[in-house]
C-alpha positions, 0 to 999 in steps of 0.5 A: 942427170942431176948432181947427187947434191941436188938429189940430197937437197931435194930429199931433205926438203921433201922429208922435212915437209912430210914431217912438218905436214904430219905434225900440222895434221896431228895438231889440227885433228887433235886439238880444237883450233889446232892451226889454220887451213891455209897450211893445208891449202898451200901444201897441195897442188891444184891437181892433187889426189890422194888414194886412201888405204881403202882405195878411194880416190880423193881430189884436193877439194875432198881432202881439204873438206875432210880436214876442215870438218875434222878440226879437233875431232880426234882428241888430245891423245891423237898422235901421228908419227912418220918414219922410214922417210926416203927418196925413191926416185928424183927427177928434179924438181920432182921427187917420189918419196916413201914413208910410213905413217903411224897413227894412235887414236883412242889407244888403237894404232894403225899404220900405212905405207905411203908414196908421195909425188912432190914438186920442189918450187920456190915456195918449197915442196908441194904435194902432187899425189899420195897413195896409202896402203894399210900395213897389217898389225904386227908388221 
C-alpha cells in the first residue's frame, strides 16, 4: 500500500492539472488564438476516451478534433470553473479524481459532475478517461 504522503502528492498534482487544463479550455474556446493545441495533445494519453453528458463515447482523436475546430467559437464571455476537486481512489501512479465543472456560455450556466482516471508520470498527470454527467439546474 502506498504511503499517505504519496496519495496526497498524487491528489495535489492531479487537482492542479484539472484546474490548469480547464483554464486552457476556457482560453482556447473563448478567445481566437487562445493557446496552442500542443497543450491538449500532451494532456491526453493515446488511449484516452471521454463519455459526454449525453452518453456519447469520444476517443482522443475526436476530442482533439473538437478542440481544434472550437478555437474562439464561444466568445470572450465564455467561462469555466471547477470545484469540489478530490481524490476518489489512488493506486499510484493512477488516480481516480472527481470534480464539478461549471460553464457559462451566452449567459446560460451548465454543470456536470465528472470522474477522471489519470496517470502520474515524469511529465506530470496525463488523462486516461473522463466520464461527465449533467447536473440538473438548481442542484
